[in-house]
C-alpha positions in Angstrom: 85.8 210.3 -127.0 83.8 213.4 -127.6 84.2 216.2 -125.1 82.1 219.3 -124.5 83.6 222.5 -123.2 81.4 224.2 -120.7 82.2 227.9 -120.3 80.9 229.2 -117.0 80.6 233.0 -116.5 81.6 233.6 -112.9 81.5 236.8 -110.9 85.1 236.3 -109.8 87.2 236.7 -113.1 90.2 235.1 -111.5 88.6 231.7 -111.4 89.5 229.4 -114.3 87.1 228.1 -116.9 85.8 224.6 -116.2 86.2 221.8 -118.8 84.0 218.7 -118.0 84.2 215.5 -120.0 81.4 213.1 -120.5 81.6 209.9 -118.6 83.5 207.2 -120.5 81.2 204.7 -122.1 81.7 201.0 -121.2 83.7 198.8 -123.6 81.7 197.7 -126.7 82.0 194.2 -128.1 80.7 193.2 -131.5 79.4 189.6 -131.7 79.3 188.4 -135.3 77.7 185.1 -136.5 76.8 183.8 -139.9 74.4 181.3 -138.2 71.3 182.0 -136.2 71.3 183.9 -132.9 68.9 182.2 -130.6 67.2 183.0 -127.3 67.6 181.8 -124.7 71.4 181.9 -125.5 73.0 178.8 -126.9 75.3 176.9 -124.6 78.2 178.4 -126.5 77.1 182.0 -126.2 76.1 181.4 -122.6 79.7 180.2 -121.9 81.2 183.3 -123.6 79.0 185.6 -121.4 79.9 183.6 -118.3 83.6 184.0 -119.2 83.1 187.7 -119.4 81.3 187.9 -116.1 84.1 186.0 -114.4 86.4 188.7 -115.6 84.2 191.5 -114.3 82.2 192.4 -117.4 78.5 192.6 -116.8 76.6 192.9 -120.1 74.4 196.0 -120.2 76.3 197.5 -117.3 80.1 197.4 -117.5 80.2 196.2 -121.1 78.0 196.6 -124.2 77.5 193.7 -126.6 76.3 194.5 -130.1 74.9 191.4 -131.8 74.8 190.8 -135.5 73.7 187.6 -137.1 73.2 186.7 -140.8 70.7 184.0 -139.9 72.5 181.7 -142.5 71.9 184.3 -145.2 75.7 184.7 -145.7 75.3 187.3 -148.5 74.5 189.8 -145.7 77.5 189.0 -143.5 79.8 191.7 -145.0 77.2 194.4 -144.4 76.7 193.3 -140.9 80.4 193.5 -140.1 80.5 197.0 -141.6 77.7 197.9 -139.4 79.6 196.7 -136.3 82.6 198.8 -137.3 80.3 201.8 -137.7 79.1 201.2 -134.2 82.7 201.8 -133.1 83.1 198.5 -131.3 86.4 197.9 -129.5 86.6 194.3 -130.5 84.7 191.9 -132.7 84.1 188.3 -131.5 83.4 185.8 -134.3 82.6 182.1 -134.6 83.1 180.0 -137.8 85.1 180.5 -140.9 82.5 182.6 -142.8 82.2 185.2 -140.0 86.0 185.3 -139.5 86.8 185.8 -143.2 84.1 188.5 -143.4 85.5 190.3 -140.4 89.1 190.0 -141.8 87.9 191.6 -145.1 85.9 194.2 -143.3 88.6 195.7 -141.0 92.3 195.6 -140.5 92.2 197.8 -137.4 89.5 196.6 -135.1 90.7 193.6 -133.1 89.1 190.3 -134.0 88.8 187.5 -131.5 88.0 184.0 -132.7 85.6 182.2 -130.4 85.8 179.0 -132.4 86.9 178.1 -135.9 88.4 175.0 -137.5 91.7 176.2 -139.0 92.4 179.9 -139.3 95.7 179.2 -141.1 94.2 176.8 -143.6 91.6 179.3 -144.7 94.1 182.2 -145.0 92.8 184.2 -142.0 96.2 184.3 -140.3 99.8 183.4 -141.2 100.5 181.2 -138.2 99.0 180.2 -134.9 102.0 181.3 -132.9 102.4 184.6 -134.7 99.1 185.6 -136.1 100.2 189.1 -136.9 97.5 191.5 -138.1 94.4 192.1 -135.9 93.2 188.5 -135.4 93.7 186.1 -132.4 91.6 183.8 -130.3 90.8 180.1 -130.0 90.8 177.5 -132.8 90.6 173.8 -133.5 91.7 171.8 -136.6 88.8 169.3 -136.9 89.9 167.7 -140.2 92.7 166.0 -138.3 90.1 163.9 -136.4 88.1 162.9 -139.5 89.8 159.5 -139.6 89.1 158.8 -135.9 85.4 159.7 -136.4 85.2 157.4 -139.4 86.7 154.6 -137.3 83.8 155.2 -134.8 81.5 154.4 -137.7 83.3 151.2 -138.3 83.3 150.3 -134.6 79.6 151.1 -134.1 78.2 149.8 -137.4 80.7 147.1 -138.4 78.7 146.0 -141.5 78.4 149.6 -142.9 78.8 149.6 -146.7 77.5 153.1 -147.4 77.9 156.3 -145.3 76.4 159.7 -146.1 78.7 162.7 -145.5 77.0 166.1 -144.8 78.8 169.4 -144.8 78.3 173.2 -145.4 79.9 173.7 -148.8 80.3 177.5 -148.2 82.8 176.8 -145.4 86.4 176.1 -146.3 87.2 174.2 -143.2 84.1 172.0 -143.6 85.3 171.3 -147.2 88.7 170.3 -145.9 87.2 167.9 -143.3 84.8 166.4 -145.8 87.8 165.6 -148.1 89.6 163.9 -145.3 86.4 162.0 -144.4 85.8 160.8 -147.9 89.4 159.6 -148.1 89.2 157.8 -144.8 86.0 156.0 -145.8 87.6 154.9 -149.1 90.6 153.4 -147.2 88.1 151.3 -145.2 86.3 150.2 -148.3 83.1 152.1 -147.4 81.2 153.8 -150.2 80.7 157.5 -149.4 77.6 159.4 -150.3 78.6 163.1 -150.4 76.0 165.8 -149.5 77.4 169.3 -149.7 74.8 171.9 -148.8 74.7 175.7 -149.1 71.3 176.7 -147.7 68.5 175.4 -145.5 66.7 174.3 -148.7 69.8 172.3 -149.8 69.8 170.7 -146.4 66.2 169.6 -146.6 66.8 168.2 -150.1 69.9 166.4 -148.9 68.0 164.8 -146.0 65.4 163.6 -148.5 68.1 162.0 -150.6 69.6 160.3 -147.5 66.2 159.0 -146.5 65.8 157.5 -150.0 69.3 155.9 -150.1 69.2 154.5 -146.6 72.9 154.7 -145.7 74.3 152.7 -142.7 75.3 156.0 -141.0 75.5 159.8 -141.4 78.8 161.6 -140.8 78.3 165.4 -140.1 81.4 167.7 -140.2 82.5 169.9 -137.4 82.5 173.4 -138.8 79.5 175.6 -138.2 76.9 177.2 -140.5 73.9 175.3 -141.7 74.7 172.2 -139.7 75.0 174.1 -136.4 71.8 176.0 -136.9 69.9 172.9 -137.8 71.2 170.5 -135.1 67.8 169.5 -133.8 66.4 169.0 -137.3 69.3 166.7 -138.2 69.3 164.8 -134.9 65.5 164.2 -135.1 65.9 163.0 -138.7 68.5 160.4 -137.7 66.2 159.1 -134.9 63.2 159.0 -137.2 64.9 157.4 -140.1 67.0 155.1 -137.8 70.3 156.5 -139.2 73.2 156.6 -136.6 74.8 160.1 -136.7 78.6 160.4 -136.1 79.8 164.0 -135.9 82.2 166.6 -134.7 79.5 168.3 -132.6 78.8 167.2 -129.0 75.6 169.3 -129.1 74.4 167.2 -132.0 74.9 164.1 -129.9 73.0 165.8 -127.0 70.2 166.5 -129.4 69.9 162.8 -130.5 72.9 162.0 -132.5 74.7 158.7 -131.7 78.3 159.8 -131.0 80.7 162.7 -131.4 84.4 163.2 -131.1 85.1 166.9 -130.8 86.4 169.8 -128.7 84.1 171.3 -126.1 82.5 174.2 -127.8 81.4 176.0 -124.7 84.9 175.7 -123.3 86.3 177.3 -126.4 83.8 180.2 -126.2 84.5 180.7 -122.5 88.2 180.8 -123.1 87.8 183.4 -125.9 86.4 185.8 -123.3 89.9 186.0 -121.8 91.3 187.2 -125.2 88.6 189.9 -125.3 89.6 190.9 -121.8 93.3 191.2 -122.6 92.6 193.3 -125.7 90.3 195.6 -123.8 93.2 196.1 -121.4 95.5 197.1 -124.2 97.1 193.9 -125.6 97.6 193.8 -129.3 96.1 190.8 -131.2 99.3 190.3 -133.1 101.1 189.6 -129.8 98.6 187.0 -128.6 99.2 183.5 -130.1 96.1 181.7 -131.3 95.3 178.9 -128.8 94.2 175.5 -129.9 91.6 173.7 -127.9 93.4 171.1 -125.8 90.4 168.9 -124.8 88.6 166.5 -127.1 85.5 164.8 -125.8 84.1 161.4 -126.9 80.4 161.7 -126.2 77.9 158.8 -126.5 74.2 158.9 -126.5 73.1 155.6 -125.1 69.4 156.5 -125.3 69.9 156.9 -129.1 71.9 153.7 -129.3 69.1 151.7 -127.7 66.5 153.4 -129.9 68.4 152.5 -133.0 69.5 149.0 -131.8 73.2 149.8 -132.0 75.5 147.7 -129.9 78.1 150.0 -128.3 81.4 148.1 -127.6 82.3 148.1 -123.9 85.7 149.4 -124.8 84.1 152.6 -126.2 81.9 153.0 -123.2 85.0 152.9 -120.9 86.9 155.5 -122.8 83.9 157.9 -123.3 84.2 161.2 -121.6 80.4 161.6 -121.4 77.6 159.1 -121.7 74.1 160.4 -122.2 71.5 158.0 -120.7 
């Protein structure tokens, strides 16, 4: 903190000189995304802000938030992180493997809080969840472990499926891991997989064109963020228009028009990460805060989509669904 020394010439020489400090600035949080930053805030960012408010932090008043988004142009993510460090943020909150790894490379001293990422150990961001060491902590979820269960949802909802398209962001290590598990699970069930890795919005449009031409029985979309998360509405509308049921690891994709998802609650993860930011701002060291795994997994069904696509949802699945969108 910069301090200015004010020397006051007083008539009484016995009085001491007065030293006044500038008021302390509020804590400053860096918010780093590889994906697009939208307004009004996404449900995830809104949950993070709500979590901060519950802990007494009012953005613009008692806390500053410095937003930086690569808007899917990941070649700029390193520069954006360096800019946050130059802004002297007290902590950097990140979502997704791309932003996390960029932040890890950028700084070893500024605390980094994971708002949501698939597997920080698997991508080499931390050594372990219980003892992350270094300057990284937060909330995570290993989505690849659920790939087999999501593939089973495909079998339950589309029993005659012979071909299933699989879509993932190839730039993301966790998405690559989940796609590998998905392809293996499809093979075990005797279902032919049509892999569609994408690395840009242009790749995504081309992949959707190939999917449209090949007419698979279903489309599996991996959990990890990036291009998929930024284009949730585009993908959901494609599925409805082309009558392709979408099974994914994103509840918001189901809310946008996908058929079913089996995934953690993303808003809940973002809200929980606010408590990590709070503890760090109060003096806790990231290395001493174990990385928490999301404990709640939701099965979300969109019955409006099921009816539009003519998909018969088994009664047993309806009964065990955590949320049904009518």
